[in-house]
C-alpha positions in Angstrom: 45.4 47.7 -3.0 47.4 44.8 -1.7 47.6 41.0 -1.3 46.2 39.1 1.6 49.5 39.5 3.5 49.1 43.3 3.1 52.1 43.5 0.8 51.7 46.4 -1.7 51.4 45.4 -5.3 54.6 45.9 -7.4 54.3 47.8 -10.7 54.4 44.6 -12.8 51.8 43.1 -10.6 49.5 46.1 -11.2 50.0 45.5 -14.9 49.1 41.9 -14.5 46.0 43.0 -12.5 44.9 45.1 -15.5 45.2 42.1 -17.7 43.2 40.0 -15.3 40.5 42.6 -15.1 40.4 42.9 -18.9 40.2 39.1 -19.4 37.5 38.8 -16.7 35.5 41.6 -18.4 35.8 39.8 -21.8 34.5 36.5 -20.4 31.7 38.2 -18.4 30.5 40.2 -21.4 30.5 37.1 -23.6 28.5 35.1 -21.1 26.1 38.0 -20.4 25.1 37.9 -24.1 23.7 34.4 -23.6 22.1 35.2 -20.3 20.4 38.4 -21.5 19.3 36.9 -24.7 18.2 33.5 -23.4 16.4 34.5 -20.2 13.3 35.9 -21.8 12.9 32.7 -23.8 13.7 30.2 -21.0 10.1 29.6 -20.0 9.2 28.8 -23.6 12.2 26.5 -23.9 11.4 24.6 -20.7 7.8 24.0 -22.0 9.0 22.8 -25.4 9.0 19.1 -25.9 12.0 19.1 -28.2 14.1 21.0 -25.7 13.1 18.6 -22.9 14.1 15.7 -25.2 17.4 17.3 -25.9 18.0 17.9 -22.1 17.1 14.3 -21.3 19.3 12.8 -24.0 22.2 15.0 -23.0 21.9 14.1 -19.4 21.5 10.3 -20.1 24.3 10.0 -22.6 26.7 12.2 -20.6 26.1 10.5 -17.3 26.4 7.0 -18.8 29.6 7.9 -20.6 31.1 9.5 -17.5 30.4 6.3 -15.5 32.0 4.2 -18.2 35.0 6.6 -18.3 35.5 6.0 -14.6 34.9 2.3 -14.8 37.4 1.8 -17.6 39.8 4.7 -16.8 40.7 4.0 -13.2 42.2 0.5 -13.9 44.1 1.9 -16.9 45.4 4.8 -14.9 46.5 2.6 -12.0 48.5 0.3 -14.3 50.1 3.2 -16.1 51.0 5.1 -12.9 51.8 2.3 -10.4 53.2 -0.7 -12.3 56.2 -1.3 -14.6 54.0 -2.1 -17.6 56.0 -3.0 -20.8 55.6 -0.3 -23.4 54.0 2.1 -20.9 55.4 5.2 -22.6 54.0 4.2 -26.0 50.6 3.4 -24.4 50.6 6.8 -22.7 51.4 8.5 -25.9 48.6 6.7 -27.8 46.0 7.5 -25.1 47.0 11.1 -24.9 46.8 11.6 -28.7 43.0 12.2 -28.8 43.5 15.1 -26.3 45.3 17.1 -29.0 43.1 16.3 -32.0 40.2 18.4 -33.2 36.8 16.9 -32.4 35.9 16.7 -36.0 38.9 14.5 -36.7 37.9 12.2 -33.8 34.4 12.0 -35.1 35.7 11.1 -38.6 37.9 8.4 -37.0 34.8 6.9 -35.3 32.7 7.2 -38.4 35.4 5.3 -40.3 35.7 2.6 -37.6 32.0 2.0 -37.3 31.4 2.1 -41.1 34.0 -0.7 -41.5 33.4 -4.5 -41.3 33.7 -4.1 -37.5 30.8 -1.7 -37.4 28.8 -4.0 -39.7 29.4 -6.9 -37.3 28.3 -4.7 -34.4 25.1 -3.8 -36.3 24.3 -7.4 -36.9 24.7 -8.0 -33.2 22.2 -5.2 -32.5 24.6 -2.5 -31.5 24.0 0.3 -33.9 26.3 3.3 -33.4 26.2 5.5 -36.6 23.3 7.9 -36.6 22.1 6.4 -33.4 22.0 7.9 -29.8 24.4 5.1 -28.7 26.9 6.8 -30.9 26.9 9.8 -28.6 28.2 7.6 -25.8 30.9 6.3 -28.1 32.0 9.8 -29.0 32.2 10.8 -25.3 34.3 7.8 -24.5 36.9 8.6 -27.2 37.0 12.3 -26.1 36.9 11.9 -22.3 38.4 8.5 -21.5 41.9 9.6 -22.3 41.3 12.7 -20.3 40.1 10.8 -17.2 43.0 8.3 -17.5 45.5 11.2 -17.7 44.1 13.0 -14.6 43.7 9.7 -12.6 47.2 8.6 -13.4 48.6 11.9 -12.2 46.6 11.4 -8.9 47.8 7.8 -8.5 51.4 8.8 -9.2 51.3 11.3 -6.3 50.4 8.6 -3.7 53.3 7.6 -1.5 54.0 4.0 -2.6 55.0 3.1 1.0 51.4 3.5 2.2 49.9 0.6 0.2 53.0 -1.4 0.7 52.7 -1.0 4.5 49.1 -2.2 4.3 50.2 -5.3 2.4 52.9 -6.1 5.0 50.1 -6.0 7.6 48.1 -8.7 5.7 46.1 -6.8 3.1 46.0 -8.0 -0.4 47.1 -5.7 -3.2 43.5 -5.2 -4.2 42.5 -4.3 -0.7 45.4 -1.8 -0.4 44.1 -0.3 -3.7 40.5 -0.2 -2.5 41.0 1.1 1.0 44.2 3.1 0.7 44.9 4.3 -2.8 41.3 5.0 -4.0 40.3 7.1 -0.9 43.4 9.2 -1.1 42.7 9.9 -4.8 38.9 10.4 -4.3 39.0 14.3 -4.7 41.0 14.1 -7.9 38.8 11.3 -9.3 35.7 13.3 -8.5 37.1 16.4 -10.2 38.0 14.3 -13.3 34.5 12.9 -13.4 32.9 16.4 -13.1 35.1 17.8 -15.8 34.4 14.8 -18.1 30.7 15.3 -17.5 30.9 19.0 -18.4 32.9 18.2 -21.5 30.4 15.6 -22.5 27.4 18.0 -22.1 29.0 20.5 -24.4 30.4 18.2 -27.1 29.1 18.8 -30.6 31.7 18.5 -33.4 32.5 14.7 -33.2 28.9 13.9 -32.4 27.8 15.8 -35.5 30.2 13.7 -37.6 29.2 10.3 -36.2 25.4 10.5 -35.4 24.3 13.7 -37.2 21.7 16.0 -36.0 18.2 14.5 -36.2 15.3 16.2 -34.3 14.0 14.1 -31.4 16.5 11.3 -32.1 20.1 12.4 -31.8 19.3 16.0 -30.6 21.4 16.9 -27.6 21.5 20.4 -26.2 24.4 21.6 -28.4 22.6 20.0 -31.4 19.4 21.9 -30.4 21.4 25.2 -30.5 22.7 24.3 -33.9 19.2 23.4 -35.3 17.5 26.5 -33.9 20.2 28.8 -35.3 19.8 27.0 -38.6 16.0 27.7 -38.6 16.3 31.3 -37.4 14.9 30.7 -34.0 17.7 32.6 -32.2 15.7 33.0 -29.0 15.3 29.2 -28.5 19.0 28.7 -29.3 20.0 31.3 -26.7 17.7 29.6 -24.2 19.3 26.2 -24.9 22.7 27.8 -24.4 21.5 29.3 -21.2 20.5 25.8 -20.0 24.0 24.6 -20.7 25.5 27.5 -18.9 23.3 26.8 -15.8 24.3 23.2 -15.9 28.0 24.2 -16.0 27.4 26.5 -13.0 25.8 23.6 -11.1 28.8 21.4 -11.9 31.2 24.1 -10.6 29.1 24.4 -7.4 29.3 20.6 -6.8 33.0 20.6 -7.5 33.7 23.5 -5.1 31.5 21.8 -2.4 33.4 18.6 -2.9 36.7 20.3 -2.5 35.5 22.0 0.7 34.2 18.8 2.2 37.5 17.1 1.2 39.5 19.8 2.9 37.3 19.7 6.0 37.7 15.9 6.2 41.5 16.1 5.8 
């Protein structure tokens, strides 16, 4: 066995190969349990109105929150990466803090915020968040917006600053240079950030449980459906819901790889 350049594997590389195979086997065996257990119940799950509701709510809230993450995250990332913003390091530290906190802690933070007078004022304005599907979007924003900002800022920081400056010397405004130079160069990284944020949103449960609870046919996402079915002893339906999440993750990986291939072909 050898690498692509036909160089024989060194002894330590063979040891690493053994570790790689063991890890791959562990992951494959774990996933196979969901596939084997959920496949016989997949048809029943797809015909079940509650599962279809959970799929629809998951898709709607995750897609909306991902769009908001991009809409809000790209300007924030650009400022952090490409301008001399006062207090930039402190802002970066603040925005990266949610990335290292447990989901339950973040959910408790949101519950405290929206149970405060601020939350009461929002409820009076018609924006109910606690124990409401709109709270799922709020959870996804707190979890994924710092993540998108971090990845987008890294992408913006890798752009040669001479490129937009050259466009500006040729008559383009700073916004035009951002739109036609910076954004297209960062498109693959931004797409990857969006897909990863979407995947994270689809699988999120801990913070959502803390803020909106788990109510059938109201705040029931796919992860919540798994929890409810396990709680009621319907393991087959829980495995089928988990299999649906697995298939959605595979679809996202396929789209991501296709986008990378198209980006490489275009470049």
